[in-house]
C-alpha positions as CSV (number, residue, x, y, z in Angstrom):
1,M,-14.0,7.2,-19.7
2,A,-12.3,4.4,-18.7
3,P,-10.6,3.8,-22.3
4,I,-9.2,7.0,-22.4
5,G,-8.0,6.8,-19.2
6,S,-6.2,3.1,-19.7
7,V,-4.6,4.7,-23.3
8,I,-3.1,7.9,-21.5
9,G,-1.7,6.0,-19.1
10,F,-0.1,3.3,-21.5
11,V,0.9,6.4,-23.3
12,V,2.9,7.9,-19.9
13,S,4.2,4.5,-18.9
14,L,5.3,4.1,-22.7
15,L,7.0,7.2,-22.1
16,I,8.9,7.0,-18.6
17,G,10.1,3.5,-19.5
18,A,11.6,4.7,-22.7
19,L,13.0,7.2,-21.0
20,G,14.5,5.0,-18.7
21,I,16.2,2.7,-21.7
22,Y,17.5,6.1,-23.2
23,V,19.5,7.1,-20.4
24,G,21.1,3.6,-19.7
25,A,21.7,3.0,-22.7
26,S,23.3,6.3,-23.3
27,V,25.6,6.0,-20.1
28,I,26.6,2.2,-20.9
29,T,27.1,2.8,-24.9
30,G,27.2,6.6,-25.3
31,V,24.4,6.1,-27.9
32,K,21.9,9.3,-28.1
33,D,19.2,8.1,-29.6
34,Y,15.6,8.2,-28.2
35,T,13.5,6.3,-30.9
36,Y,15.2,2.8,-29.6
37,A,14.2,3.5,-26.4
38,I,11.0,4.1,-27.6
39,V,10.7,1.2,-29.6
40,T,12.2,-0.9,-27.1
41,A,9.5,0.3,-24.7
42,L,6.9,-0.5,-26.8
43,I,7.8,-3.8,-27.5
44,A,8.6,-4.7,-23.8
45,S,5.1,-3.4,-22.6
46,L,3.6,-5.7,-25.5
47,V,5.1,-8.6,-23.9
């Protein structure tokens, strides 16, 4: 059960991080693309 909980925690953290990146980037640049935010959050979570 622990690996499933870890995966769920990772996905939730990824989506919350991507939301923060999306909001910040859309305010600063005006770009409304959630895909870049998810990719950026994924790369940041792996580093």
